C-alpha positions in Angstrom: 0.0 0.0 0.0 2.8 2.5 0.9 4.4 1.8 -2.5 1.1 2.5 -4.3 0.6 5.7 -2.5 4.1 6.9 -3.3 3.5 6.0 -7.0 0.3 7.9 -6.9 1.9 11.0 -5.5 4.7 10.9 -8.1 2.4 10.4 -11.0 0.2 13.3 -10.0 3.2 15.6 -9.4 2.6 15.8 -5.6 5.6 15.1 -3.5 5.5 14.4 0.3 6.8 18.0 0.9 3.6 19.4 -0.7 1.7 17.9 2.2 3.3 20.1 4.8 1.0 21.0 7.6 -0.9 24.3 7.3 1.6 26.1 9.5 4.7 25.1 7.5 6.1 25.6 4.0 8.2 23.4 1.8 11.7 24.2 0.9 12.4 24.7 -2.8 13.9 21.2 -3.2 10.7 19.8 -1.5 12.8 17.7 0.9 11.8 19.5 4.1 9.0 21.5 5.7 9.9 24.5 7.8 7.9 27.1 9.8 7.8 30.6 8.3 9.3 32.0 11.6 12.8 30.7 10.5 12.7 32.3 7.0 15.5 34.9 6.6 16.9 34.5 10.1 20.5 34.3 8.8 20.6 30.5 9.5 19.7 28.2 6.6 17.1 25.6 7.7 16.5 24.3 4.2 19.2 22.0 2.8 19.2 24.2 -0.4 19.2 27.4 1.7 16.1 28.6 -0.1 14.8 30.1 3.2 17.7 32.6 3.0 17.5 33.5 -0.6 18.6 37.1 -1.2 15.7 38.5 -3.1 13.2 36.8 -0.7 14.9 38.3 2.3 14.9 41.8 0.8 11.2 41.6 0.9 10.8 39.6 4.1 12.9 41.9 6.3 11.9 45.5 6.8 13.0 48.4 9.0 9.6 49.7 10.0 8.3 46.6 11.9 9.7 43.9 14.2 11.3 40.8 12.7 8.7 38.6 10.9 6.2 41.5 10.7 5.3 44.0 8.0 3.4 47.3 7.9 -0.3 46.9 7.1 -2.5 49.9 6.3 -6.3 49.3 6.6 -9.1 51.8 6.9 -6.5 54.6 7.1 -4.7 53.0 10.1 -1.2 51.5 10.2 -0.2 48.5 12.2 2.5 45.8 12.2 1.2 42.3 11.5 2.9 39.0 11.0 3.6 38.3 7.3 1.3 35.3 6.9 -1.5 37.4 8.4 -0.7 40.3 6.1 -1.3 37.9 3.1 -4.7 36.6 4.4 -6.4 39.6 5.9 -9.5 40.6 3.9 -12.4 43.0 4.0 -10.4 45.1 3.5 -7.0 43.6 2.7 -3.7 45.1 3.9 -2.3 47.9 1.7 1.4 48.6 1.6 4.7 48.2 -0.2 5.1 44.5 0.8 6.0 42.3 -2.2 2.8 40.4 -3.0 4.8 37.7 -4.8 5.8 36.5 -1.3 2.0 36.1 -0.5 1.7 34.0 -3.7 4.7 31.9 -2.6 3.2 31.3 0.8 -0.2 30.4 -0.7 1.5 27.9 -3.0 3.2 26.3 0.1 6.7 26.2 -1.4 9.8 28.5 -1.2 10.8 29.6 -4.7 12.6 32.5 -6.3 10.3 35.4 -6.5 11.1 35.9 -10.2 9.0 32.7 -10.7 5.9 34.5 -9.4 5.6 37.3 -11.9 2.0 38.3 -12.4 0.3 35.9 -14.9 3.0 33.4 -14.8 2.0 29.7 -15.1 4.1 28.7 -12.2 2.3 31.2 -9.9 -1.0 29.7 -11.1 0.3 26.2 -10.6 1.5 26.9 -7.1 -1.9 28.5 -6.3 -3.7 25.3 -7.5 -1.3 23.3 -5.3 -2.2 25.5 -2.4 -6.0 25.0 -3.0 -5.4 21.2 -3.2 -3.6 21.3 0.1 -6.5 23.0 1.8 -8.9 20.2 0.8 -6.6 17.2 1.6 -8.1 16.8 5.1 -11.6 16.7 3.5 -10.7 14.3 0.7 -7.8 11.8 1.5 -6.6 12.3 5.1 -8.0 11.6 8.5 -6.5 10.3 11.7 -9.3 7.8 12.2 -9.1 6.4 8.7 -6.5 4.4 6.6 -4.1 6.2 4.3 -5.8 8.0 1.4 -9.2 8.1 3.3 -11.1 10.8 5.2 -14.0 10.5 7.5 -17.5 11.3 6.3 -20.4 10.3 8.6 -19.7 6.8 9.8 -17.4 5.7 6.9 -13.9 6.3 5.6 -14.1 7.5 2.1 -11.5 8.5 -0.5 -12.2 11.4 -2.8 -9.3 11.1 -5.2 -9.8 14.5 -6.9 -6.4 14.3 -8.6 -7.4 11.1 -10.5 -9.7 10.8 -13.5 -10.6 7.4 -15.0 -13.4 5.3 -16.5 -16.0 3.5 -14.3 -14.3 0.1 -14.6 -10.9 1.6 -13.9 -12.3 3.3 -10.8 -13.3 -0.1 -9.4 -9.7 -1.3 -9.8 -8.4 1.9 -8.2 -10.6 1.5 -5.2 -9.6 -2.2 -4.8 -5.9 -1.1 -4.8 -6.8 1.2 -1.8 -8.5 -1.8 -0.1 -11.9 -0.3 -0.8 -14.8 -0.4 -3.1 -16.8 2.1 -5.1 -19.3 3.8 -2.8 -22.7 2.3 -2.5 -25.8 3.5 -0.6 -28.4 0.8 -0.9 -31.4 2.2 1.1 -29.2 4.4 3.3 -30.5 7.9 2.7 -28.5 9.1 5.8 -25.2 8.1 4.4 -26.1 9.5 0.9 -27.0 12.8 2.5 -23.8 12.9 4.5 -21.7 12.4 1.3 -23.6 15.0 -0.8 -23.5 17.6 1.9 -19.8 17.0 2.4 -19.1 17.4 -1.3 -21.1 20.6 -1.5 -19.5 22.0 1.7 -15.9 21.7 0.6 -16.8 23.2 -2.8 -15.5 20.5 -5.2 -16.4 21.0 -8.9 -15.9 17.3 -10.0 -18.2 14.4 -10.5 -17.5 11.0 -8.9 -18.1 7.4 -10.0 -20.0 5.3 -7.5 -20.7 1.6 -7.4 -23.9 1.4 -9.4 -24.5 0.2 -13.0 -27.1 -1.1 -15.4 -25.9 -4.5 -16.6 -29.1 -5.5 -18.4 -32.6 -4.2 -18.7 -34.2 -7.2 -16.9 -32.0 -6.9 -13.8 -32.3 -3.1 -13.7 -29.8 -0.8 -11.9 -27.8 -2.7 -9.3 -25.0 -2.0 -6.9 -21.7 -3.8 -7.4 -22.7 -6.5 -4.9 -25.8 -7.3 -7.1 -28.4 -5.7 -4.8 -30.9 -3.4 -6.6 -30.5 0.3 -6.5 -33.4 2.3 -5.1 -34.7 4.5 -7.8 -36.2 8.0 -7.6 -36.1 10.5 -4.7 -34.0 11.2 -2.7 -31.1 9.5 -4.6 -31.5 10.3 -8.3 -31.2 13.7 -9.9 -34.1 15.6 -11.4 -33.4 17.5 -14.6 -35.4 20.1 -16.5 -36.8 19.1 -19.9 -37.8 21.5 -22.7 -40.2 20.4 -25.4 -41.1 22.6 -28.4 -44.5 21.9 -30.1 -44.2 22.8 -33.7 -47.9 23.1 -34.5 -48.8 25.3 -31.6 -45.4 27.0 -31.4 -45.5 26.4 -27.7 -42.6 25.6 -25.4 -43.4 23.2 -22.6 -41.0 23.0 -19.7 -41.2 19.9 -17.5 -39.1 17.9 -15.1 -37.9 14.3 -15.3 -35.9 12.1 -13.0 -32.8 10.3 -14.0 -32.0 7.7 -15.3 -33.3 8.3 -18.7 -35.8 5.6 -19.8 -33.9 4.8 -23.0 -30.5 5.5 -21.6 -27.3 4.3 -23.3 -25.4 5.4 -20.2 -25.0 2.5 -17.9 -22.8 3.7 -15.0 -23.8 5.7 -11.9 -22.1 9.0 -10.9 -22.6 11.7 -8.3 -22.9 14.6 -10.6 -21.5 18.0 -9.8 -24.0 19.6 -12.3 -26.9 18.1 -10.3 -25.6 19.0 -6.8 -24.1 15.5 -6.4 -27.3 13.5 -6.9 -27.0 10.3 -8.9 -27.0 10.4 -12.7 -26.6 7.8 -15.4 -23.4 8.4 -17.4 -21.3 6.9 -20.2 -19.1 4.2 -18.5 -16.1 5.4 -20.7 -16.3 9.0 -19.4 -13.5 9.9 -17.0 -14.4 11.0 -13.5 -12.8 10.8 -10.0 -13.5 7.6 -8.0 -15.4 7.8 -4.8 -14.1 4.8 -2.7 -15.3 3.5 0.6 -12.8 1.7 2.8 -13.4 -1.9 3.9 -11.9 -0.9 7.2 -14.1 0.8 9.7 -12.9 4.1 11.3 -10.9 3.7 14.5 -12.6 4.9 17.7 
């Protein structure tokens, strides 16, 4: 399992250093995590000395405020605040001559030369995306009560592998590698509500494969263990339908519930477009897998 997780991180471009805790930042070589307090203290804490880089320290150290602080002007008043706070204060934000590229670097979670953070640069945007990913890790693939690559939602350990995209059948294999299965709900509306609320709360804009499919018309929609899926509310999405009557030139707007009666889409997904209710999708589409661990959460 450890080897698989390492391969996953390598393949997605995420190294262990990018999983520094929220109060630390990765060195440029990504081999160590340090606290911002030791940046530019004339003592290299990073093996590559990226925490003492000259251009960074010119912006980090200033004469008007104590060490590790910077002058912040808000609502016409000036005060010295710690640098991470300067970067995150809003409504209104801090105004001043502090180099905003340092804020971009802190948000990205990795020490890099400030020249890499020129406005509009792809690296700056990439580091920002990495910072956004880091924020949702505890809500997607990490929890102290769950196995590696799982987080706690309700009474289950689930894995929301948002950096992965694959077909429905590949998603089954992926979950099995994590010692889990594609998520099923059977008649458990409580568990279904917990998952959909969790996905909406953390603000993900992805759809997820779950363990339901239509193998044949006579058997109907079933979960991966062969048990029948409950159709209709509260599980399946409702979509708006628009019909145009040529003779009367009228437009009729109605609503219908998924799955479509004559669907060619035989695999079940929690759809972002439908607030994470279940929809029938093409099994060869690529989506993130939603896995549930075979191991129960620890007390």
